[in-house]
N, C-alpha and C positions, 0 to 999 in steps of 0.2 A: 503495499499501498505505499509508504517511504517512495519510493522507487516511483511508481507512482503519480505519484506527488508532483515529486520535483522533476518529473516529464512534465507537468500540465504545466509547472509552474516555468519552465524555459522556451514550454510553446506558447504561453500570455507573455513570456517580456519579448519575442522574438515579433509577437504579434502586435506590441504596443509599442517597438522598435520602426517597425515599419510603416503603421498608421501616423508616430511623429515625424519619420523621417518624409511621409506623404504630404502631413500640414505642413509641415518645414519647408520642403518646396513650391508647395500651390503659393503660401503667405510670398513666399521672395519675389512673386512675381508683382509686376506693381501694374494697374491701370491708369492710363494719362487721356485727359480730354484737350484732342489735338483743334485749334479753331485755324481758318482760313478768313480773310477775307479782304477786298482790294474795297480802296476805304474813298476812290476815286478825286485821290491827290491830294489827298489830308486837307481836303474843306475843313479848316479851322471850327468853325463857326456850328461845327455838327459831328466833329468827328471824338471830343473830348467825353461828349455825356454818349455816343454810341459803345467807348470803351467802357466808362463806365456801368451800363448798364445794363450792356447786354454782351460784351465781345467777354470785358475781366471776370465777371461770377461765374463763367461757366468754360473755362479755360484753363490749362495748365501749359501747352502750348502754345502759342499765338505767330502766325504769318500773316502780315499785310504785305500787301502791294499795291500800288502809288503813292509811296508813303512820302515823297518825296520834299512836300513846303509842310512836314510836321516837324516838332520838338517832340517827342514825346512825354522828356523827362518834365517836362512843363504841365503832364496832365496823369501820367502815369508814376503810382507811387512804387518807387523805389529802392520801397524799405521793406518792401512785398516782389517785387518784378525786375530779371538783370532784363537791362534794354541792349538788346544789339541795334544800331544802325550809324548810318555816317550823319556827320555835322559840316555844314554848307563852315563852318571854322577852323577844318580840317584841310586843311589843300590838295592831299590828296581824296578827296572826295567831292568829286565834279558832282552836278545838277545828277544827268542819271544813275549815278553808285548812288543816291540819295530814293531809292524808286522800291526798295524791296527791305522789309526789318527784321527781325523772330527778338519774340520777347516767351518770357521759363519765367513759371514760379518758381520764388528759393523754393521755397519746399518742397517740390521733386527730385531738385537734383545738388547736391553736391560740387559738382565741378565744370565748368567751362572752359571749350580751349576752340583753338583754329578757328575762329571768326576773321572769313575774309568773304569778299568776290569771287567767284570765277566769269570768265567773260563766258556769253549766252549766244550774242552773236553781235556784233557791230552795229552800228547807226546803220539807215540804210532809209534812198528815196523810194519807198512800200509807194504805189499807185495808191489815188486820192493822197495822199499826205506821209510822209515818212518816221520814221521811229529813231529815239537815242540810243547809246546801246545799252543790253537787255543785260542782266545781271543775275548770279545764279548767289542768294547771302546765304550762306553757309557757314557751321558749327557744328564744334563738337559736344554734348552732355552729357552727364556723368550723375544717373540715379541713384536714389540712395538705397535704390539695391547689387550697387555696383558696376549696372553693363551700361557702359557707355556707346549711348548712338549720336547717329549723325543726321544729323538736322539741316532743311533748305528752305529758301523762299521765294520763289520767284515767277516772273512775268510775261508767260509766250507770246509774241506780236501778236498783233489782230489779223479777223480774215481777212482784209488785203493783202496782204505780205504771204502771203498760202500761196503762192502760184507757180508751184510744181517743183523738183530735182533746185537745188540750190540756190531758192529766192527764201530770205530769213528765217520762218518759223522750220525752214528745212534744217535750216546751218544749225538752228539751239535744239530742235529738236537731237539732231544727233550728238551735240554736247553733250547736254543733257545724260543722256543713253552711256557717256561716256566721263563725265564728273560719277555718277552712280558704280560705273564698274571699273572704278579705282580701288574697292574694297571691298571686303564682304562684310565689313560693319550690317547690323540694322539700317537702315535707310527710312527717312519719312517724308514726304516734299507736299507743301502743302503752296496753291498755286490757282493764278486766275492762268489756267491751261489755251481760253479761248477759242474753246473746242467741247464737244461735251466730251471729258473725263476717258471717260471708259466707252467708249467708240472713234478712238484716235486713229483716222488714216495712215496717220504716221510712225504710226502701235507703237511710241515709246515705253507705256508700259509690259510688253511684249521685247520689244530688245533690250529692255534694260536691265529686264527679271523681277519690276516690281508691280506689285496690282494695282490698279486703277479702281478710283472708286470715286463717286461722284453720287448726286442731289440727285431723284428718280420725278422731278417739276423744274419748271424755271426754264433756265437759261442753258442750266446743267454745265455750265465749264468754270467752277469754283469747288474748288475739288482734291483730290487725296493720291496719291502715288505711296506705298509703303512694299518694304519685303515682307512677303507674302507668310514666311514663318509669327508675325505678327498677329494674332485674333483682335478680329474689328465688331464693330460693336455698335450700329444703336447710329446712322448716320440721321444728323437731324440740319435743318437750318433756321435757327436760331432767327434771324432776319434780315430784315432790310439795311445796309452802311451804308448805300449808295445806290444810282442810281443803275438798274441792273447788275448789281448783286447782292447777295445775301451773305450771311456770313453762317458758314460754314463748321459744323462741329462732328469729329468722329470719333470715338475712344476704343485706342486701342492697350492693351496688354499686353507686356514686354517682361518676362524672363530675364530669372537673372544666368548672370555668364556659370 
């Protein structure tokens, strides 16, 4: 009987350890709320209210596009948020380099690194109106579970620049693919894609190995691409932030390293 009791105790201990390990593994994954929003060149009379009432309460990581006229620190609480955006006071940040920004809630990240701009496409005289140089605003963040994730905000060229091979949209599509393929790190892109995110004839998602995900209604051009290993949930349009653009939220679950 004693031997049986000891054997039963050992089995229970192993089972308890397995459950404990499974619980620890599950607890090590974190779910983050990603929000992407085109704020229409940062209209200063409307964007601060949109930030306070619509974007910030629903986000852990924010990707902004058309943000060149904004001084984010004027209305973003920097004790709560990390801001990565150029400033006109920096001679290296010309107007075109201020188009996209990334903001990270301090409570979800223990470190940030590698803030930089990667060129998407040079300025171009597209039909019916040219465009300035477009950039991929990127950095790496270390989450509270120890996982490093690469994130980036970008704004693809408009429809008038989508004129086939060698056009600005085609060139930037290739540069986005090249950027994604430089690392095997988990990657999340938030953008105004200027095409339906998950029906892109340039196949950015397929060529880069990322999963495209956009809203089911409206213009469907604001959304995300991310590493397929990240479990996604609950694509939500939070509300209009500018003409033709909704703030779009996606929840992603990110495992520990």
